[in-house]
mmCIF file as gemmi writes it, N, C-alpha and C atoms, coordinates in Angstrom:
data_model
loop_
_atom_site.group_PDB
_atom_site.id
_atom_site.type_symbol
_atom_site.label_atom_id
_atom_site.label_alt_id
_atom_site.label_comp_id
_atom_site.label_asym_id
_atom_site.label_entity_id
_atom_site.label_seq_id
_atom_site.pdbx_PDB_ins_code
_atom_site.Cartn_x
_atom_site.Cartn_y
_atom_site.Cartn_z
_atom_site.occupancy
_atom_site.B_iso_or_equiv
_atom_site.pdbx_formal_charge
_atom_site.auth_seq_id
_atom_site.auth_asym_id
_atom_site.pdbx_PDB_model_num
ATOM 1 N N . ILE Axp A 1 ? 175.311 103.876 107.943 1 0 ? 1 A 1
ATOM 2 C CA . ILE Axp A 1 ? 175.504 104.86 109.016 1 0 ? 1 A 1
ATOM 3 C C . ILE Axp A 1 ? 176.486 104.371 110.07 1 0 ? 1 A 1
ATOM 4 N N . SER Axp A 2 ? 176.988 105.367 110.689 1 0 ? 2 A 1
ATOM 5 C CA . SER Axp A 2 ? 177.988 105.23 111.85 1 0 ? 2 A 1
ATOM 6 C C . SER Axp A 2 ? 177.406 104.542 112.976 1 0 ? 2 A 1
ATOM 7 N N . SER Axp A 3 ? 178.021 103.798 113.749 1 0 ? 3 A 1
ATOM 8 C CA . SER Axp A 3 ? 177.569 103.383 114.926 1 0 ? 3 A 1
ATOM 9 C C . SER Axp A 3 ? 177.14 104.256 116.021 1 0 ? 3 A 1
ATOM 10 N N . LYS Axp A 4 ? 177.951 105.299 115.881 1 0 ? 4 A 1
ATOM 11 C CA . LYS Axp A 4 ? 177.585 106.261 116.789 1 0 ? 4 A 1
ATOM 12 C C . LYS Axp A 4 ? 176.189 107.15 116.52 1 0 ? 4 A 1
ATOM 13 N N . ALA Axp A 5 ? 175.895 107.306 115.14 1 0 ? 5 A 1
ATOM 14 C CA . ALA Axp A 5 ? 174.704 107.692 114.782 1 0 ? 5 A 1
ATOM 15 C C . ALA Axp A 5 ? 173.447 106.79 115.138 1 0 ? 5 A 1
ATOM 16 N N . ARG Axp A 6 ? 173.817 105.447 114.878 1 0 ? 6 A 1
ATOM 17 C CA . ARG Axp A 6 ? 172.759 104.386 115.222 1 0 ? 6 A 1
ATOM 18 C C . ARG Axp A 6 ? 172.54 104.352 116.663 1 0 ? 6 A 1
ATOM 19 N N . GLY Axp A 7 ? 173.453 104.773 117.648 1 0 ? 7 A 1
ATOM 20 C CA . GLY Axp A 7 ? 173.19 104.974 118.857 1 0 ? 7 A 1
ATOM 21 C C . GLY Axp A 7 ? 172.241 106.021 119.389 1 0 ? 7 A 1
ATOM 22 N N . THR Axp A 8 ? 172.029 106.912 118.539 1 0 ? 8 A 1
ATOM 23 C CA . THR Axp A 8 ? 171.044 108.046 118.825 1 0 ? 8 A 1
ATOM 24 C C . THR Axp A 8 ? 169.635 107.701 118.48 1 0 ? 8 A 1
ATOM 25 N N . ILE Axp A 9 ? 169.42 106.652 117.75 1 0 ? 9 A 1
ATOM 26 C CA . ILE Axp A 9 ? 168.021 106.332 117.304 1 0 ? 9 A 1
ATOM 27 C C . ILE Axp A 9 ? 167.27 105.607 118.433 1 0 ? 9 A 1
ATOM 28 N N . HIS Axp A 10 ? 166.228 106.224 118.728 1 0 ? 10 A 1
ATOM 29 C CA . HIS Axp A 10 ? 165.281 105.388 119.68 1 0 ? 10 A 1
ATOM 30 C C . HIS Axp A 10 ? 164.025 105.037 119.05 1 0 ? 10 A 1
ATOM 31 N N . GLY Axp A 11 ? 163.717 103.915 118.759 1 0 ? 11 A 1
ATOM 32 C CA . GLY Axp A 11 ? 162.65 103.619 117.869 1 0 ? 11 A 1
ATOM 33 C C . GLY Axp A 11 ? 163.073 103.408 116.461 1 0 ? 11 A 1
ATOM 34 N N . THR Axp A 12 ? 162.393 104.117 115.393 1 0 ? 12 A 1
ATOM 35 C CA . THR Axp A 12 ? 162.947 104.03 114.092 1 0 ? 12 A 1
ATOM 36 C C . THR Axp A 12 ? 162.968 105.41 113.603 1 0 ? 12 A 1
ATOM 37 N N . ALA Axp A 13 ? 164.019 105.648 112.755 1 0 ? 13 A 1
ATOM 38 C CA . ALA Axp A 13 ? 164.199 106.813 111.975 1 0 ? 13 A 1
ATOM 39 C C . ALA Axp A 13 ? 163.813 106.632 110.565 1 0 ? 13 A 1
ATOM 40 N N . ARG Axp A 14 ? 162.628 107.083 110.04 1 0 ? 14 A 1
ATOM 41 C CA . ARG Axp A 14 ? 162.089 106.612 108.875 1 0 ? 14 A 1
ATOM 42 C C . ARG Axp A 14 ? 162.481 107.649 107.784 1 0 ? 14 A 1
ATOM 43 N N . VAL Axp A 15 ? 163.044 107.49 106.631 1 0 ? 15 A 1
ATOM 44 C CA . VAL Axp A 15 ? 163.287 108.502 105.712 1 0 ? 15 A 1
ATOM 45 C C . VAL Axp A 15 ? 162.754 107.836 104.279 1 0 ? 15 A 1
ATOM 46 N N . VAL Axp A 16 ? 162.017 108.616 103.509 1 0 ? 16 A 1
ATOM 47 C CA . VAL Axp A 16 ? 161.494 108.207 102.236 1 0 ? 16 A 1
ATOM 48 C C . VAL Axp A 16 ? 162.212 109.3 101.121 1 0 ? 16 A 1
ATOM 49 N N . VAL Axp A 17 ? 162.751 108.355 100.177 1 0 ? 17 A 1
ATOM 50 C CA . VAL Axp A 17 ? 163.455 108.959 99.054 1 0 ? 17 A 1
ATOM 51 C C . VAL Axp A 17 ? 162.685 108.891 97.776 1 0 ? 17 A 1
ATOM 52 N N . LYS Axp A 18 ? 162.328 109.969 97.12 1 0 ? 18 A 1
ATOM 53 C CA . LYS Axp A 18 ? 161.822 109.876 95.652 1 0 ? 18 A 1
ATOM 54 C C . LYS Axp A 18 ? 162.897 109.664 94.654 1 0 ? 18 A 1
ATOM 55 N N . VAL Axp A 19 ? 162.804 108.464 93.92 1 0 ? 19 A 1
ATOM 56 C CA . VAL Axp A 19 ? 163.839 108.233 93.104 1 0 ? 19 A 1
ATOM 57 C C . VAL Axp A 19 ? 163.301 108.141 91.542 1 0 ? 19 A 1
ATOM 58 N N . ARG Axp A 20 ? 164.018 108.89 90.753 1 0 ? 20 A 1
ATOM 59 C CA . ARG Axp A 20 ? 163.679 108.651 89.295 1 0 ? 20 A 1
ATOM 60 C C . ARG Axp A 20 ? 164.737 107.897 88.573 1 0 ? 20 A 1
ATOM 61 N N . VAL Axp A 21 ? 164.273 106.986 87.734 1 0 ? 21 A 1
ATOM 62 C CA . VAL Axp A 21 ? 165.078 105.874 87.112 1 0 ? 21 A 1
ATOM 63 C C . VAL Axp A 21 ? 164.93 105.93 85.69 1 0 ? 21 A 1
ATOM 64 N N . ASP Axp A 22 ? 165.914 106.024 84.894 1 0 ? 22 A 1
ATOM 65 C CA . ASP Axp A 22 ? 165.933 106.182 83.514 1 0 ? 22 A 1
ATOM 66 C C . ASP Axp A 22 ? 165.497 104.906 82.943 1 0 ? 22 A 1
ATOM 67 N N . LYS Axp A 23 ? 165.351 104.766 81.611 1 0 ? 23 A 1
ATOM 68 C CA . LYS Axp A 23 ? 164.79 103.443 80.973 1 0 ? 23 A 1
ATOM 69 C C . LYS Axp A 23 ? 165.776 102.305 80.943 1 0 ? 23 A 1
ATOM 70 N N . SER Axp A 24 ? 167.166 102.731 81.351 1 0 ? 24 A 1
ATOM 71 C CA . SER Axp A 24 ? 168.164 101.601 81.544 1 0 ? 24 A 1
ATOM 72 C C . SER Axp A 24 ? 168.115 100.964 82.899 1 0 ? 24 A 1
ATOM 73 N N . GLY Axp A 25 ? 167.458 101.602 83.712 1 0 ? 25 A 1
ATOM 74 C CA . GLY Axp A 25 ? 167.499 101.178 85.131 1 0 ? 25 A 1
ATOM 75 C C . GLY Axp A 25 ? 168.258 101.901 86.122 1 0 ? 25 A 1
ATOM 76 N N . ALA Axp A 26 ? 169.138 102.943 85.671 1 0 ? 26 A 1
ATOM 77 C CA . ALA Axp A 26 ? 170.01 103.694 86.468 1 0 ? 26 A 1
ATOM 78 C C . ALA Axp A 26 ? 169.277 104.799 87.098 1 0 ? 26 A 1
ATOM 79 N N . VAL Axp A 27 ? 169.75 105.187 88.339 1 0 ? 27 A 1
ATOM 80 C CA . VAL Axp A 27 ? 169.236 106.172 89.069 1 0 ? 27 A 1
ATOM 81 C C . VAL Axp A 27 ? 169.533 107.694 88.354 1 0 ? 27 A 1
ATOM 82 N N . SER Axp A 28 ? 168.539 108.462 87.989 1 0 ? 28 A 1
ATOM 83 C CA . SER Axp A 28 ? 168.856 109.677 87.355 1 0 ? 28 A 1
ATOM 84 C C . SER Axp A 28 ? 168.727 110.786 88.37 1 0 ? 28 A 1
ATOM 85 N N . SER Axp A 29 ? 167.824 110.647 89.435 1 0 ? 29 A 1
ATOM 86 C CA . SER Axp A 29 ? 167.904 111.547 90.591 1 0 ? 29 A 1
ATOM 87 C C . SER Axp A 29 ? 167.164 111.082 91.77 1 0 ? 29 A 1
ATOM 88 N N . ALA Axp A 30 ? 167.55 111.588 92.881 1 0 ? 30 A 1
ATOM 89 C CA . ALA Axp A 30 ? 167.058 110.93 94.228 1 0 ? 30 A 1
ATOM 90 C C . ALA Axp A 30 ? 166.973 112.242 95.225 1 0 ? 30 A 1
ATOM 91 N N . VAL Axp A 31 ? 165.832 112.446 95.743 1 0 ? 31 A 1
ATOM 92 C CA . VAL Axp A 31 ? 165.804 113.634 96.575 1 0 ? 31 A 1
ATOM 93 C C . VAL Axp A 31 ? 164.843 113.052 97.854 1 0 ? 31 A 1
ATOM 94 N N . PRO Axp A 32 ? 165.238 113.549 99.02 1 0 ? 32 A 1
ATOM 95 C CA . PRO Axp A 32 ? 164.193 113.241 100.123 1 0 ? 32 A 1
ATOM 96 C C . PRO Axp A 32 ? 162.849 113.763 100.085 1 0 ? 32 A 1
ATOM 97 N N . ALA Axp A 33 ? 161.918 112.684 100.325 1 0 ? 33 A 1
ATOM 98 C CA . ALA Axp A 33 ? 160.612 113.258 100.365 1 0 ? 33 A 1
ATOM 99 C C . ALA Axp A 33 ? 160.086 113.453 101.868 1 0 ? 33 A 1
ATOM 100 N N . SER Axp A 34 ? 160.822 112.795 102.637 1 0 ? 34 A 1
ATOM 101 C CA . SER Axp A 34 ? 160.39 112.975 104.257 1 0 ? 34 A 1
ATOM 102 C C . SER Axp A 34 ? 161.589 112.463 105.006 1 0 ? 34 A 1
ATOM 103 N N . SER Axp A 35 ? 161.923 113.082 105.917 1 0 ? 35 A 1
ATOM 104 C CA . SER Axp A 35 ? 163.129 112.733 106.842 1 0 ? 35 A 1
ATOM 105 C C . SER Axp A 35 ? 162.836 113.349 108.301 1 0 ? 35 A 1
ATOM 106 N N . PRO Axp A 36 ? 163.33 112.705 109.164 1 0 ? 36 A 1
ATOM 107 C CA . PRO Axp A 36 ? 163.559 113.336 110.487 1 0 ? 36 A 1
ATOM 108 C C . PRO Axp A 36 ? 164.667 113.968 110.818 1 0 ? 36 A 1
ATOM 109 N N . SER Axp A 37 ? 165.851 113.847 109.958 1 0 ? 37 A 1
ATOM 110 C CA . SER Axp A 37 ? 167.007 114.556 110.087 1 0 ? 37 A 1
ATOM 111 C C . SER Axp A 37 ? 167.888 114.608 108.928 1 0 ? 37 A 1
ATOM 112 N N . HIS Axp A 38 ? 168.548 115.672 108.737 1 0 ? 38 A 1
ATOM 113 C CA . HIS Axp A 38 ? 169.626 115.899 107.652 1 0 ? 38 A 1
ATOM 114 C C . HIS Axp A 38 ? 170.635 114.716 107.456 1 0 ? 38 A 1
ATOM 115 N N . TYR Axp A 39 ? 171.013 114.267 108.642 1 0 ? 39 A 1
ATOM 116 C CA . TYR Axp A 39 ? 172.195 113.271 108.523 1 0 ? 39 A 1
ATOM 117 C C . TYR Axp A 39 ? 171.561 112.083 107.814 1 0 ? 39 A 1
ATOM 118 N N . PHE Axp A 40 ? 170.307 111.503 108.445 1 0 ? 40 A 1
ATOM 119 C CA . PHE Axp A 40 ? 169.69 110.309 107.854 1 0 ? 40 A 1
ATOM 120 C C . PHE Axp A 40 ? 169.243 110.504 106.421 1 0 ? 40 A 1
ATOM 121 N N . SER Axp A 41 ? 168.635 111.622 106.172 1 0 ? 41 A 1
ATOM 122 C CA . SER Axp A 41 ? 168.343 111.821 104.686 1 0 ? 41 A 1
ATOM 123 C C . SER Axp A 41 ? 169.495 111.789 103.919 1 0 ? 41 A 1
ATOM 124 N N . ASP Axp A 42 ? 170.607 112.553 104.136 1 0 ? 42 A 1
ATOM 125 C CA . ASP Axp A 42 ? 171.95 112.306 103.361 1 0 ? 42 A 1
ATOM 126 C C . ASP Axp A 42 ? 172.237 110.876 103.166 1 0 ? 42 A 1
ATOM 127 N N . ALA Axp A 43 ? 172.144 110.216 104.207 1 0 ? 43 A 1
ATOM 128 C CA . ALA Axp A 43 ? 172.597 108.711 104.211 1 0 ? 43 A 1
ATOM 129 C C . ALA Axp A 43 ? 171.814 108.002 103.104 1 0 ? 43 A 1
ATOM 130 N N . ALA Axp A 44 ? 170.232 108.235 103.379 1 0 ? 44 A 1
ATOM 131 C CA . ALA Axp A 44 ? 169.416 107.482 102.401 1 0 ? 44 A 1
ATOM 132 C C . ALA Axp A 44 ? 169.655 107.791 100.997 1 0 ? 44 A 1
ATOM 133 N N . VAL Axp A 45 ? 169.672 109.304 100.802 1 0 ? 45 A 1
ATOM 134 C CA . VAL Axp A 45 ? 169.784 109.631 99.19 1 0 ? 45 A 1
ATOM 135 C C . VAL Axp A 45 ? 171.023 109.111 98.726 1 0 ? 45 A 1
ATOM 136 N N . LYS Axp A 46 ? 172.186 109.056 99.503 1 0 ? 46 A 1
ATOM 137 C CA . LYS Axp A 46 ? 173.447 108.638 98.873 1 0 ? 46 A 1
ATOM 138 C C . LYS Axp A 46 ? 173.317 107.116 98.617 1 0 ? 46 A 1
ATOM 139 N N . ALA Axp A 47 ? 172.543 106.207 99.466 1 0 ? 47 A 1
ATOM 140 C CA . ALA Axp A 47 ? 172.509 104.807 99.144 1 0 ? 47 A 1
ATOM 141 C C . ALA Axp A 47 ? 171.515 104.619 98.049 1 0 ? 47 A 1
ATOM 142 N N . ALA Axp A 48 ? 170.514 105.355 97.923 1 0 ? 48 A 1
ATOM 143 C CA . ALA Axp A 48 ? 169.549 105.149 96.902 1 0 ? 48 A 1
ATOM 144 C C . ALA Axp A 48 ? 170.135 105.481 95.451 1 0 ? 48 A 1
ATOM 145 N N . LYS Axp A 49 ? 171.204 106.457 95.441 1 0 ? 49 A 1
ATOM 146 C CA . LYS Axp A 49 ? 171.691 106.806 94.178 1 0 ? 49 A 1
ATOM 147 C C . LYS Axp A 49 ? 172.589 105.692 93.649 1 0 ? 49 A 1
ATOM 148 N N . GLN Axp A 50 ? 173.079 104.779 94.544 1 0 ? 50 A 1
ATOM 149 C CA . GLN Axp A 50 ? 173.956 103.661 94.055 1 0 ? 50 A 1
ATOM 150 C C . GLN Axp A 50 ? 173.143 102.449 93.462 1 0 ? 50 A 1
ATOM 151 N N . TRP Axp A 51 ? 171.852 102.427 93.785 1 0 ? 51 A 1
ATOM 152 C CA . TRP Axp A 51 ? 170.973 101.301 93.325 1 0 ? 51 A 1
ATOM 153 C C . TRP Axp A 51 ? 170.922 101.21 91.671 1 0 ? 51 A 1
ATOM 154 N N . ASP Axp A 52 ? 170.709 100.05 91.249 1 0 ? 52 A 1
ATOM 155 C CA . ASP Axp A 52 ? 170.285 99.893 89.789 1 0 ? 52 A 1
ATOM 156 C C . ASP Axp A 52 ? 169.004 99.178 89.974 1 0 ? 52 A 1
ATOM 157 N N . PHE Axp A 53 ? 168.061 99.489 89.084 1 0 ? 53 A 1
ATOM 158 C CA . PHE Axp A 53 ? 166.781 99.108 89.337 1 0 ? 53 A 1
ATOM 159 C C . PHE Axp A 53 ? 166.347 98.288 87.878 1 0 ? 53 A 1
ATOM 160 N N . THR Axp A 54 ? 165.633 97.347 87.983 1 0 ? 54 A 1
ATOM 161 C CA . THR Axp A 54 ? 165.012 96.512 86.753 1 0 ? 54 A 1
ATOM 162 C C . THR Axp A 54 ? 164.137 97.769 85.932 1 0 ? 54 A 1
ATOM 163 N N . PRO Axp A 55 ? 164.557 97.958 84.613 1 0 ? 55 A 1
ATOM 164 C CA . PRO Axp A 55 ? 163.726 98.925 83.812 1 0 ? 55 A 1
ATOM 165 C C . PRO Axp A 55 ? 162.396 98.502 84.059 1 0 ? 55 A 1
ATOM 166 N N . ALA Axp A 56 ? 161.421 99.59 84.088 1 0 ? 56 A 1
ATOM 167 C CA . ALA Axp A 56 ? 160.028 99.313 83.759 1 0 ? 56 A 1
ATOM 168 C C . ALA Axp A 56 ? 159.742 99.174 82.339 1 0 ? 56 A 1
ATOM 169 N N . LYS Axp A 57 ? 158.656 98.386 81.93 1 0 ? 57 A 1
ATOM 170 C CA . LYS Axp A 57 ? 158.573 98.215 80.553 1 0 ? 57 A 1
ATOM 171 C C . LYS Axp A 57 ? 157.056 98.654 80.366 1 0 ? 57 A 1
ATOM 172 N N . ILE Axp A 58 ? 156.632 99.323 79.16 1 0 ? 58 A 1
ATOM 173 C CA . ILE Axp A 58 ? 155.296 99.219 78.574 1 0 ? 58 A 1
ATOM 174 C C . ILE Axp A 58 ? 155.419 98.845 77.195 1 0 ? 58 A 1
ATOM 175 N N . SER Axp A 59 ? 154.409 97.959 76.985 1 0 ? 59 A 1
ATOM 176 C CA . SER Axp A 59 ? 154.407 97.226 75.559 1 0 ? 59 A 1
ATOM 177 C C . SER Axp A 59 ? 155.774 96.652 75.22 1 0 ? 59 A 1
ATOM 178 N N . GLY Axp A 60 ? 156.518 96.104 76.369 1 0 ? 60 A 1
ATOM 179 C CA . GLY Axp A 60 ? 157.804 95.531 76.004 1 0 ? 60 A 1
ATOM 180 C C . GLY Axp A 60 ? 158.768 96.364 75.825 1 0 ? 60 A 1
ATOM 181 N N . GLN Axp A 61 ? 158.68 97.763 75.993 1 0 ? 61 A 1
ATOM 182 C CA . GLN Axp A 61 ? 159.731 98.714 75.753 1 0 ? 61 A 1
ATOM 183 C C . GLN Axp A 61 ? 160.053 99.309 77.087 1 0 ? 61 A 1
ATOM 184 N N . PRO Axp A 62 ? 161.479 99.397 77.469 1 0 ? 62 A 1
ATOM 185 C CA . PRO Axp A 62 ? 161.782 100.003 78.674 1 0 ? 62 A 1
ATOM 186 C C . PRO Axp A 62 ? 161.428 101.388 78.673 1 0 ? 62 A 1
ATOM 187 N N . VAL Axp A 63 ? 160.847 102.106 79.916 1 0 ? 63 A 1
ATOM 188 C CA . VAL Axp A 63 ? 160.556 103.419 79.929 1 0 ? 63 A 1
ATOM 189 C C . VAL Axp A 63 ? 161.176 103.886 81.426 1 0 ? 63 A 1
ATOM 190 N N . PRO Axp A 64 ? 161.296 105.102 81.54 1 0 ? 64 A 1
ATOM 191 C CA . PRO Axp A 64 ? 161.56 105.843 82.817 1 0 ? 64 A 1
ATOM 192 C C . PRO Axp A 64 ? 160.511 105.231 83.84 1 0 ? 64 A 1
ATOM 193 N N . SER Axp A 65 ? 160.995 105.449 85.078 1 0 ? 65 A 1
ATOM 194 C CA . SER Axp A 65 ? 160.032 105.028 86.104 1 0 ? 65 A 1
ATOM 195 C C . SER Axp A 65 ? 160.413 105.881 87.559 1 0 ? 65 A 1
ATOM 196 N N . GLU Axp A 66 ? 159.429 105.97 88.373 1 0 ? 66 A 1
ATOM 197 C CA . GLU Axp A 66 ? 159.688 106.66 89.573 1 0 ? 66 A 1
ATOM 198 C C . GLU Axp A 66 ? 159.258 105.8 90.825 1 0 ? 66 A 1
ATOM 199 N N . TRP Axp A 67 ? 160.159 105.936 91.675 1 0 ? 67 A 1
ATOM 200 C CA . TRP Axp A 67 ? 159.96 105.009 93.111 1 0 ? 67 A 1
ATOM 201 C C . TRP Axp A 67 ? 159.795 105.916 94.303 1 0 ? 67 A 1
ATOM 202 N N . LEU Axp A 68 ? 159.301 105.33 95.262 1 0 ? 68 A 1
ATOM 203 C CA . LEU Axp A 68 ? 159.615 105.978 96.779 1 0 ? 68 A 1
ATOM 204 C C . LEU Axp A 68 ? 160.296 104.636 97.42 1 0 ? 68 A 1
ATOM 205 N N . VAL Axp A 69 ? 161.449 105.138 97.894 1 0 ? 69 A 1
ATOM 206 C CA . VAL Axp A 69 ? 162.273 104.157 98.627 1 0 ? 69 A 1
ATOM 207 C C . VAL Axp A 69 ? 162.149 104.466 100.185 1 0 ? 69 A 1
ATOM 208 N N . ARG Axp A 70 ? 161.584 103.527 100.972 1 0 ? 70 A 1
ATOM 209 C CA . ARG Axp A 70 ? 161.609 103.923 102.378 1 0 ? 70 A 1
ATOM 210 C C . ARG Axp A 70 ? 162.76 103.107 103.194 1 0 ? 70 A 1
ATOM 211 N N . PHE Axp A 71 ? 163.599 104.077 103.882 1 0 ? 71 A 1
ATOM 212 C CA . PHE Axp A 71 ? 164.733 103.588 104.713 1 0 ? 71 A 1
ATOM 213 C C . PHE Axp A 71 ? 164.227 103.518 106.179 1 0 ? 71 A 1
ATOM 214 N N . ASP Axp A 72 ? 164.265 102.48 106.765 1 0 ? 72 A 1
ATOM 215 C CA . ASP Axp A 72 ? 163.861 102.367 108.279 1 0 ? 72 A 1
ATOM 216 C C . ASP Axp A 72 ? 165.206 102.196 109.11 1 0 ? 72 A 1
ATOM 217 N N . PHE Axp A 73 ? 165.793 103.215 109.666 1 0 ? 73 A 1
ATOM 218 C CA . PHE Axp A 73 ? 166.97 102.945 110.395 1 0 ? 73 A 1
ATOM 219 C C . PHE Axp A 73 ? 166.626 102.886 111.903 1 0 ? 73 A 1
ATOM 220 N N . THR Axp A 74 ? 167.167 101.806 112.485 1 0 ? 74 A 1
ATOM 221 C CA . THR Axp A 74 ? 166.95 101.545 113.718 1 0 ? 74 A 1
ATOM 222 C C . THR Axp A 74 ? 168.305 101.294 114.539 1 0 ? 74 A 1
ATOM 223 N N . SER Axp A 75 ? 168.557 101.174 115.776 1 0 ? 75 A 1
ATOM 224 C CA . SER Axp A 75 ? 169.742 100.972 116.544 1 0 ? 75 A 1
ATOM 225 C C . SER Axp A 75 ? 170.348 99.841 116.043 1 0 ? 75 A 1
ATOM 226 N N . ALA Axp A 76 ? 169.586 98.701 115.563 1 0 ? 76 A 1
ATOM 227 C CA . ALA Axp A 76 ? 170.378 97.445 115.231 1 0 ? 76 A 1
ATOM 228 C C . ALA Axp A 76 ? 170.387 97.456 113.881 1 0 ? 76 A 1
ATOM 229 N N . ASP Axp A 77 ? 169.729 97.954 112.713 1 0 ? 77 A 1
ATOM 230 C CA . ASP Axp A 77 ? 169.907 97.62 111.492 1 0 ? 77 A 1
ATOM 231 C C . ASP Axp A 77 ? 169.013 98.657 110.611 1 0 ? 77 A 1
ATOM 232 N N . THR Axp A 78 ? 169.254 98.487 109.385 1 0 ? 78 A 1
ATOM 233 C CA . THR Axp A 78 ? 168.435 99.099 108.418 1 0 ? 78 A 1
ATOM 234 C C . THR Axp A 78 ? 167.601 98.4 107.341 1 0 ? 78 A 1
ATOM 235 N N . LYS Axp A 79 ? 166.3 98.701 107.412 1 0 ? 79 A 1
ATOM 236 C CA . LYS Axp A 79 ? 165.417 97.851 106.26 1 0 ? 79 A 1
ATOM 237 C C . LYS Axp A 79 ? 165.042 98.962 105.218 1 0 ? 79 A 1
ATOM 238 N N . VAL Axp A 80 ? 165.069 98.405 104.011 1 0 ? 80 A 1
ATOM 239 C CA . VAL Axp A 80 ? 164.687 99.32 102.809 1 0 ? 80 A 1
ATOM 240 C C . VAL Axp A 80 ? 163.626 98.625 102.171 1 0 ? 80 A 1
ATOM 241 N N . LEU Axp A 81 ? 162.626 99.556 101.88 1 0 ? 81 A 1
ATOM 242 C CA . LEU Axp A 81 ? 161.361 99.091 101.197 1 0 ? 81 A 1
ATOM 243 C C . LEU Axp A 81 ? 161.155 99.833 99.999 1 0 ? 81 A 1
ATOM 244 N N . PRO Axp A 82 ? 161.451 99.434 98.761 1 0 ? 82 A 1
ATOM 245 C CA . PRO Axp A 82 ? 161.195 100.288 97.634 1 0 ? 82 A 1
ATOM 246 C C . PRO Axp A 82 ? 159.591 99.959 96.958 1 0 ? 82 A 1
ATOM 247 N N . SER Axp A 83 ? 159.031 101.002 96.423 1 0 ? 83 A 1
ATOM 248 C CA . SER Axp A 83 ? 157.776 100.979 96.083 1 0 ? 83 A 1
ATOM 249 C C . SER Axp A 83 ? 157.547 101.872 94.84 1 0 ? 83 A 1
ATOM 250 N N . GLN Axp A 84 ? 157.392 101.155 93.666 1 0 ? 84 A 1
ATOM 251 C CA . GLN Axp A 84 ? 157.344 101.737 92.376 1 0 ? 84 A 1
ATOM 252 C C . GLN Axp A 84 ? 156.167 102.721 92.323 1 0 ? 84 A 1
ATOM 253 N N . THR Axp A 85 ? 155.954 103.839 91.893 1 0 ? 85 A 1
ATOM 254 C CA . THR Axp A 85 ? 154.88 104.78 91.864 1 0 ? 85 A 1
ATOM 255 C C . THR Axp A 85 ? 154.558 105.166 90.411 1 0 ? 85 A 1
ATOM 256 N N . LYS Axp A 86 ? 155.595 105.02 89.498 1 0 ? 86 A 1
ATOM 257 C CA . LYS Axp A 86 ? 155.159 105.414 88.105 1 0 ? 86 A 1
ATOM 258 C C . LYS Axp A 86 ? 155.915 104.535 87.056 1 0 ? 86 A 1
ATOM 259 N N . PRO Axp A 87 ? 155.686 104.029 86.078 1 0 ? 87 A 1
ATOM 260 C CA . PRO Axp A 87 ? 154.348 103.918 85.547 1 0 ? 87 A 1
ATOM 261 C C . PRO Axp A 87 ? 153.54 103.083 86.249 1 0 ? 87 A 1
């Protein structure tokens, strides 16, 4: 995000993105699950769509998965915390 946008943050701007991942580990969709602003939501979704995930496996076979990826934007940096929700 731009330094100008970072300058508007007081505390933490937290955005959660719901990400669907295909069996190869590529992102098939990413949508905001919660966000304090449209700008930070768009930035988080754009970033999440560029990720590659390690494919989830069931019985040794790759399967699609779902994740919640939390972006914590502060005036100094951005922290990202992914959490697999399915399978």
